[in-house]
C-alpha positions as CSV (number, residue, x, y, z in Angstrom):
1,X,-10.4,-19.2,22.6
2,X,-10.6,-15.9,21.5
3,X,-8.1,-14.2,19.6
4,X,-8.5,-9.9,18.5
5,X,-6.5,-8.6,16.1
6,X,-5.3,-5.3,16.5
7,X,-4.6,-2.7,13.9
8,X,-2.0,0.2,15.1
9,X,-1.9,2.4,11.7
10,X,-2.4,6.0,13.4
11,X,0.4,7.3,12.9
12,X,0.0,10.7,12.0
13,X,-3.9,11.0,11.6
14,X,-5.0,9.6,15.0
15,X,-8.1,7.7,16.1
16,X,-11.1,8.6,14.5
17,X,-9.7,8.2,11.4
18,X,-11.0,5.3,9.8
19,X,-12.9,5.3,6.8
20,X,-10.9,8.6,5.5
21,X,-8.5,8.9,2.4
22,X,-5.9,5.8,1.3
23,X,-4.3,6.1,5.4
24,X,-7.7,5.9,7.0
25,X,-9.3,3.7,4.6
26,X,-8.0,1.0,3.3
27,X,-7.3,-2.7,5.1
28,X,-4.5,-4.2,5.5
29,X,-3.9,-7.3,4.1
30,X,-1.6,-9.2,6.8
31,X,-3.3,-9.0,9.1
32,X,-7.1,-9.9,7.5
33,X,-5.4,-12.7,6.2
34,X,-4.5,-13.8,9.9
35,X,-7.3,-13.7,10.4
36,X,-9.2,-15.7,7.2
37,X,-7.0,-18.3,8.7
38,X,-6.8,-18.5,12.1
39,X,-10.7,-18.6,12.0
40,X,-10.4,-20.6,9.1
41,X,-8.9,-23.3,12.4
42,X,-11.4,-22.6,14.4
43,X,-10.5,-19.6,16.3
44,X,-13.1,-16.8,17.3
45,X,-11.2,-13.6,15.9
46,X,-11.8,-10.0,16.2
47,X,-10.3,-7.0,15.4
48,X,-9.4,-3.9,16.6
49,X,-9.0,-0.8,13.7
50,X,-7.4,2.2,16.5
51,X,-8.2,4.2,13.1
52,X,-11.9,3.8,14.8
53,X,-11.3,4.6,18.8
54,X,-11.9,7.8,19.9
55,X,-8.6,7.1,22.6
56,X,-6.1,4.8,25.0
57,X,-8.9,4.4,27.0
58,X,-11.6,4.0,24.4
59,X,-8.9,0.8,23.4
60,X,-8.4,-0.5,27.2
61,X,-13.0,-1.1,27.4
62,X,-13.4,-2.4,24.5
63,X,-10.1,-5.3,25.9
64,X,-12.2,-5.0,28.8
65,X,-15.2,-6.0,26.4
66,X,-13.8,-8.9,24.1
67,X,-11.9,-10.7,27.1
68,X,-9.9,-12.7,24.1
69,X,-7.0,-15.0,25.1
70,X,-4.9,-13.9,22.9
71,X,-3.3,-10.5,21.1
72,X,-1.7,-10.0,17.7
73,X,-0.9,-7.1,16.9
74,X,1.0,-6.2,13.5
75,X,3.1,-4.1,13.1
76,X,5.6,-1.9,10.6
77,X,8.1,0.6,11.5
78,X,5.9,3.7,11.2
79,X,3.5,1.4,13.1
80,X,5.8,1.4,16.2
81,X,4.3,4.0,19.6
82,X,1.1,3.2,18.9
83,X,1.7,-0.7,18.9
84,X,3.6,-0.7,21.9
85,X,1.4,1.4,23.6
86,X,-1.4,-0.9,23.0
87,X,0.7,-3.6,23.8
88,X,0.8,-1.1,26.9
89,X,-2.7,-0.7,27.0
90,X,-3.4,-4.4,26.7
91,X,-1.7,-6.0,30.1
92,X,-2.4,-2.7,32.3
93,X,-5.9,-3.6,31.5
94,X,-5.9,-7.7,31.7
95,X,-2.3,-9.1,32.6
96,X,-2.8,-12.5,31.6
97,X,-3.8,-11.7,28.2
98,X,-1.1,-13.2,25.6
99,X,1.1,-10.6,23.4
100,X,1.9,-11.6,20.2
101,X,3.9,-9.0,17.2
102,X,4.4,-9.5,14.0
103,X,5.0,-7.3,10.8
104,X,7.9,-5.4,8.8
105,X,9.2,-3.6,12.0
106,X,9.9,-7.6,14.3
107,X,11.0,-9.0,10.4
108,X,13.8,-5.7,10.3
109,X,14.3,-4.7,14.1
110,X,13.2,-8.0,15.6
111,X,15.6,-6.5,18.9
112,X,14.0,-3.5,19.2
113,X,10.8,-5.1,19.9
114,X,12.8,-7.9,21.8
115,X,13.4,-5.7,25.0
116,X,10.1,-5.3,25.8
117,X,9.3,-7.6,28.2
118,X,5.0,-7.4,27.4
119,X,5.5,-8.8,24.3
120,X,4.7,-12.2,24.6
121,X,6.2,-13.7,21.2
122,X,7.3,-12.1,18.5
123,X,6.5,-13.7,14.3
124,X,8.8,-13.1,11.9
125,X,8.5,-13.2,8.5
126,X,5.1,-14.8,7.0
127,X,2.8,-15.6,9.7
128,X,0.0,-17.5,7.6
129,X,1.5,-20.9,9.5
130,X,3.4,-20.0,12.4
131,X,1.1,-18.0,14.1
132,X,-2.0,-20.1,13.6
133,X,0.5,-23.1,15.6
134,X,1.0,-21.2,18.1
135,X,-2.9,-20.7,18.8
136,X,-2.8,-24.6,18.7
137,X,0.0,-24.2,21.2
138,X,-1.4,-21.9,23.1
139,X,-4.9,-23.4,23.4
140,X,-3.6,-26.7,25.0
141,X,-2.0,-25.3,27.9
142,X,2.3,-25.6,25.4
143,X,4.0,-22.2,27.4
144,X,7.2,-24.0,27.6
145,X,7.6,-22.0,23.8
146,X,10.5,-19.9,21.6
147,X,9.6,-16.0,21.6
148,X,10.6,-15.7,18.3
149,X,8.7,-17.0,16.3
150,X,10.0,-17.7,12.5
151,X,7.1,-18.3,10.7
152,X,7.1,-20.5,7.6
153,X,6.4,-19.9,3.8
154,X,2.9,-20.5,3.3
155,X,2.1,-21.6,-0.5
156,X,-0.2,-18.5,-1.7
157,X,-2.7,-20.7,-3.0
158,X,-3.4,-22.8,-0.3
159,X,-4.8,-19.3,1.9
160,X,-8.2,-18.3,2.6
161,X,-8.8,-14.8,0.9
162,X,-8.4,-11.9,3.5
163,X,-11.3,-11.0,5.0
164,X,-12.1,-7.6,4.2
165,X,-15.4,-7.9,6.7
166,X,-12.5,-7.4,9.4
167,X,-12.4,-3.7,9.3
168,X,-15.7,-3.6,7.4
169,X,-17.3,-4.6,10.9
170,X,-15.2,-2.2,12.5
171,X,-15.8,0.5,10.5
172,X,-19.8,0.0,10.4
173,X,-20.1,-0.6,13.8
174,X,-18.6,3.2,14.6
175,X,-19.9,4.9,11.6
176,X,-17.2,5.4,9.9
177,X,-18.8,2.6,6.5
178,X,-19.6,4.9,3.8
179,X,-20.7,1.7,1.5
180,X,-17.9,1.3,0.1
181,X,-14.6,-1.3,0.8
182,X,-12.6,1.1,0.6
183,X,-11.1,4.7,0.6
184,X,-10.7,4.4,-3.5
185,X,-7.2,5.7,-5.1
186,X,-7.5,7.6,-7.6
187,X,-10.9,8.7,-9.4
188,X,-11.7,6.1,-9.7
189,X,-15.2,4.9,-8.8
190,X,-16.3,2.6,-4.9
191,X,-16.9,0.3,-4.4
192,X,-13.0,0.1,-4.7
193,X,-10.9,-3.0,-3.6
194,X,-7.5,-4.2,-3.4
195,X,-5.6,-7.1,-3.4
196,X,-2.5,-8.4,-3.9
197,X,-1.5,-11.6,-6.3
198,X,2.2,-12.2,-4.8
199,X,4.6,-11.5,-2.9
200,X,8.7,-9.7,-3.1
201,X,10.4,-8.4,-5.8
202,X,13.0,-9.1,-8.2
203,X,14.9,-6.0,-8.5
204,X,17.2,-4.6,-5.7
205,X,17.2,-1.0,-5.1
206,X,18.9,-0.9,-2.2
207,X,16.3,2.1,-0.8
208,X,14.2,-1.2,-0.8
209,X,16.6,-4.4,-1.2
210,X,17.7,-6.6,1.3
211,X,14.3,-6.3,3.6
212,X,11.9,-7.3,1.3
213,X,14.1,-9.8,0.1
214,X,15.0,-11.0,3.9
215,X,10.8,-10.6,4.4
216,X,9.6,-13.2,1.8
217,X,12.4,-14.9,0.7
218,X,14.9,-14.3,-2.6
219,X,11.9,-14.6,-5.8
220,X,8.7,-13.8,-6.6
221,X,5.7,-16.1,-5.0
222,X,2.7,-15.3,-7.5
223,X,-0.6,-16.6,-7.1
224,X,-2.3,-18.5,-9.5
225,X,-4.6,-16.1,-12.2
226,X,-7.3,-19.2,-11.1
227,X,-6.9,-18.5,-7.3
228,X,-6.9,-14.4,-8.7
229,X,-9.7,-14.9,-10.0
230,X,-11.3,-16.6,-7.5
231,X,-11.6,-14.0,-5.4
232,X,-12.7,-11.0,-7.1
233,X,-16.2,-13.3,-8.0
234,X,-15.8,-13.5,-4.7
235,X,-16.0,-9.8,-4.0
236,X,-17.6,-9.1,-7.2
237,X,-20.2,-10.9,-6.3
238,X,-20.4,-10.1,-2.5
239,X,-19.4,-6.2,-2.8
240,X,-20.1,-5.2,-6.1
241,X,-16.9,-3.1,-7.1
242,X,-16.5,-0.8,-9.5
243,X,-12.6,-0.7,-9.2
244,X,-9.4,-1.8,-7.6
245,X,-5.6,-1.6,-7.0
246,X,-3.7,-4.4,-7.0
247,X,-1.2,-3.8,-5.4
248,X,2.2,-6.0,-5.4
249,X,5.4,-4.3,-5.2
250,X,5.9,-4.8,-9.7
251,X,3.1,-7.0,-11.6
252,X,4.5,-6.1,-14.3
253,X,7.4,-8.7,-14.1
254,X,6.0,-11.9,-15.2
255,X,4.5,-11.5,-19.3
256,X,3.3,-14.7,-19.0
257,X,1.4,-14.0,-15.6
258,X,-0.2,-10.7,-16.7
259,X,-1.3,-11.8,-20.2
260,X,-3.1,-15.4,-18.9
261,X,-4.8,-12.9,-16.7
262,X,-6.3,-10.7,-19.6
263,X,-7.3,-13.6,-21.1
264,X,-8.7,-14.3,-17.7
265,X,-10.0,-11.0,-17.2
266,X,-12.3,-10.1,-20.2
267,X,-13.3,-13.7,-19.8
268,X,-14.8,-13.7,-16.8
269,X,-17.0,-10.6,-17.9
270,X,-15.1,-8.5,-15.3
271,X,-14.9,-4.7,-17.2
272,X,-13.7,-2.7,-13.4
273,X,-10.7,-0.7,-14.2
274,X,-8.2,-0.9,-12.4
275,X,-4.8,0.9,-10.7
276,X,-1.4,-1.8,-10.3
277,X,2.6,-1.2,-9.7
278,X,5.1,-1.4,-12.7
279,X,9.1,0.3,-13.5
280,X,9.2,2.4,-16.7
281,X,11.6,0.6,-17.8
282,X,9.2,-2.2,-18.5
283,X,6.4,-0.1,-20.0
284,X,9.0,1.1,-23.0
285,X,10.8,-3.0,-23.6
286,X,6.8,-4.9,-23.2
287,X,4.4,-1.5,-24.5
288,X,2.7,-4.4,-26.3
289,X,1.7,-5.9,-22.4
290,X,0.8,-2.3,-21.3
291,X,-1.8,-2.0,-24.9
292,X,-3.5,-5.4,-24.2
293,X,-3.8,-4.4,-20.3
294,X,-4.8,-1.2,-21.0
295,X,-7.3,-3.7,-23.3
296,X,-9.1,-5.4,-20.5
297,X,-9.4,-2.3,-17.9
298,X,-5.7,-0.9,-16.5
299,X,-6.6,2.7,-16.0
300,X,-3.3,3.9,-13.9
301,X,0.0,2.8,-13.5
302,X,2.0,3.3,-10.4
303,X,5.8,4.5,-11.4
304,X,8.4,4.9,-9.0
305,X,10.4,7.1,-11.4
306,X,12.3,8.2,-8.3
307,X,14.7,10.2,-9.8
308,X,15.5,12.7,-13.1
309,X,19.3,12.7,-12.0
310,X,20.8,9.3,-13.9
311,X,23.5,9.7,-10.5
312,X,21.0,9.0,-8.4
313,X,19.1,5.9,-10.3
314,X,22.6,4.5,-9.8
315,X,23.2,4.9,-6.7
316,X,19.4,3.7,-5.9
317,X,20.4,0.6,-7.8
318,X,17.5,1.7,-9.7
319,X,18.7,0.2,-13.0
320,X,16.4,2.5,-14.8
321,X,17.0,5.0,-16.6
322,X,15.8,9.2,-17.5
323,X,14.6,8.2,-21.5
324,X,13.0,5.0,-19.7
325,X,10.8,7.5,-17.2
326,X,10.0,9.8,-20.4
327,X,9.4,7.6,-22.9
328,X,6.9,4.9,-20.1
329,X,5.3,8.2,-19.7
330,X,4.7,8.9,-24.0
331,X,3.7,4.7,-24.0
332,X,1.3,5.6,-21.0
333,X,-0.1,8.7,-22.5
334,X,-0.7,6.5,-26.3
335,X,-2.2,4.0,-24.6
336,X,-4.8,6.6,-22.3
337,X,-3.5,5.0,-19.4
338,X,-2.9,7.1,-16.2
339,X,0.4,7.5,-14.6
340,X,0.7,7.9,-10.1
341,X,4.2,8.9,-10.6
342,X,6.8,7.9,-7.3
343,X,9.8,10.4,-6.6
344,X,11.7,11.3,-4.1
345,X,13.8,14.3,-2.9
346,X,16.0,14.8,-0.7
347,X,18.7,11.7,-1.5
348,X,22.3,11.3,0.3
349,X,24.7,12.7,-2.0
350,X,22.3,14.3,-3.8
351,X,23.2,18.2,-5.7
352,X,20.9,21.2,-5.8
353,X,21.3,20.4,-9.7
354,X,20.5,17.0,-9.3
355,X,16.9,18.2,-7.5
356,X,16.5,20.7,-10.8
357,X,16.6,17.2,-12.4
358,X,14.2,16.0,-10.8
359,X,12.0,18.7,-11.5
360,X,12.8,18.8,-15.5
361,X,12.0,15.4,-15.1
362,X,8.3,15.3,-14.1
363,X,7.3,18.8,-15.7
364,X,8.5,16.8,-18.6
365,X,6.6,12.9,-17.6
366,X,3.0,15.2,-16.5
367,X,1.6,12.3,-14.4
368,X,-2.0,12.7,-13.7
369,X,-1.0,12.3,-10.5
370,X,1.8,13.4,-8.4
371,X,3.3,11.1,-5.6
372,X,6.2,12.6,-3.9
373,X,8.4,11.4,-0.9
374,X,11.7,12.8,0.7
375,X,14.3,10.0,0.8
376,X,13.2,8.4,4.1
377,X,16.0,5.9,5.3
378,X,13.7,1.9,6.5
379,X,15.5,-0.6,8.5
380,X,16.7,-3.4,6.5
381,X,17.6,-1.4,3.2
382,X,21.6,-1.4,2.1
383,X,20.8,2.9,1.4
384,X,18.7,3.1,5.4
385,X,22.7,2.0,6.5
386,X,24.6,3.8,4.4
387,X,23.4,6.9,6.2
388,X,23.9,5.1,9.9
389,X,27.2,4.2,9.0
390,X,27.8,7.7,7.9
391,X,25.0,9.9,9.9
392,X,23.8,11.2,8.3
393,X,19.8,9.9,10.0
394,X,18.0,13.0,12.2
395,X,14.7,10.6,12.4
396,X,14.7,10.8,16.5
397,X,11.2,8.9,16.6
398,X,9.8,6.8,15.0
399,X,6.9,8.3,13.8
400,X,9.0,9.7,11.4
401,X,9.0,6.7,9.0
402,X,6.5,8.1,7.5
403,X,7.4,8.6,3.9
404,X,6.2,12.2,4.1
405,X,8.0,14.7,2.4
406,X,6.8,17.5,5.5
407,X,9.9,17.0,7.8
408,X,13.8,16.6,7.3
409,X,14.9,13.1,7.2
410,X,19.5,13.5,7.0
411,X,21.2,15.4,7.9
412,X,23.4,18.4,5.2
413,X,20.3,19.3,3.1
414,X,18.6,22.6,2.7
415,X,15.0,22.0,3.2
416,X,13.2,24.8,2.8
417,X,15.1,24.4,-0.4
418,X,13.5,21.3,-1.0
419,X,10.0,21.9,0.6
420,X,9.7,25.0,-2.7
421,X,11.1,22.1,-4.9
422,X,8.5,19.8,-3.9
423,X,6.3,22.2,-5.1
424,X,7.8,23.7,-8.5
425,X,8.0,19.9,-9.6
426,X,4.3,19.9,-8.9
427,X,3.6,23.1,-11.1
428,X,2.8,22.4,-15.0
429,X,4.0,23.7,-18.0
430,X,1.1,26.0,-19.6
431,X,1.3,24.1,-22.3
432,X,1.0,20.8,-20.2
433,X,-2.2,22.7,-18.6
434,X,-3.7,24.2,-20.7
435,X,-4.0,21.0,-22.9
436,X,-5.4,19.9,-19.1
437,X,-7.9,22.5,-18.6
438,X,-9.6,21.6,-22.0
439,X,-10.2,18.0,-21.7
440,X,-11.4,18.5,-18.3
441,X,-13.4,21.4,-19.9
442,X,-14.5,19.1,-23.2
443,X,-15.3,15.9,-20.6
444,X,-16.9,18.2,-19.0
445,X,-19.0,20.0,-21.4
446,X,-19.0,17.6,-25.0
447,X,-18.9,14.4,-23.3
448,X,-21.9,11.8,-25.5
449,X,-23.8,11.0,-22.2
450,X,-23.9,14.9,-21.5
451,X,-25.5,15.2,-25.1
452,X,-27.7,12.2,-24.4
453,X,-28.8,13.9,-22.1
454,X,-28.9,17.9,-22.6
455,X,-30.7,16.0,-26.2
456,X,-33.7,14.0,-24.4
457,X,-34.5,17.1,-21.9
458,X,-34.7,19.8,-25.6
459,X,-37.2,16.9,-27.2
460,X,-39.4,16.0,-24.2
461,X,-39.2,20.3,-23.7
462,X,-40.1,20.6,-27.5
463,X,-37.6,23.1,-28.0
464,X,-35.3,23.3,-30.9
465,X,-31.9,21.4,-30.1
466,X,-30.9,24.5,-31.4
């Protein structure tokens, strides 16, 4: 039986965006993993990435050409509109195709997806077991099945590795592949890959929870270190990757796992620089762990600093302090670990003085990379419920679930002030700007490699070195 998976993530970037930036150049691990599971179960599998196509008519052409029996569509809240339009195109092209929808939004807002009679089945939570069982039932001709199927939690080590070639083959076919499995983040060298070592989050931030627990359960489940290392071995052999991102919500929450990973990473001969996500309080409490990670290749941490106001951090149930944010940044700089700073403005109840506090904090942190957002109320979180109960939401379309800091999200805030504040938060102190400029020029003109090249060229030309 032929199964075609469809990635609908074109909100805000449109058709023809494959390979362009992180939104266009990263894979969705969920579909890549489902594809690997389906292929392992004996099904013929391919994938349509809307980012490679030129139009909805192009999608219809691809559906007619591939003639799948089942189409599986992954859906985040922000992708609701293109996902539902995809299903409409599929049914108009061939009504006999069975449509199955899964992912974050069908899990957290099942009723909204259920309302469409063009969706044949909805798989909530984790789909690696239940989606494959559904495919077997469809293939056997058994049609009396529940329309909504709650996914079972798999043993993560028992799963095959995500099939990145489902994406890469499409990118190549449409001329978007540029030699890197995914678009490198920051200034990491290509080829670049992302991996996910675990699922879930221990923490209770109200802008995420309880959505995360609804999806993955109340505890963090992480693949074993040998399992992760085996995937990295495969990626090294297949793609010769030069850098990676470990995209867990918070990799550093389990110090024993991290220590075992660091030992194995070094022992297997990996030297590729990597980024991962952490928290300011963990960096402060476990500086030696960060030092150990830096010693085997950690080049950057994605840290959710969120706000420079302690009241707002408490309101968000972040569990950190402003002082920990500052101290974590100092530790990272001392250890040579770059800082990717996630922070928000435009939060419910936030005052202008609290926005100024965030600006001051960002100037003090002086991150290597800024990643700001206007707070966006996402379904499934306690803060989303708060916003609805207080009648604060300005979101009238799923497209606005993007965390981009370009549009008003909630009532009662001066977004012109927030736009100016956002710009100011990324304006470095003169002393920091000067220090960074000197470091750049020193690296450009006085690196050992550059000096060696200059000496070789002088020796080769017979000119004096000075």
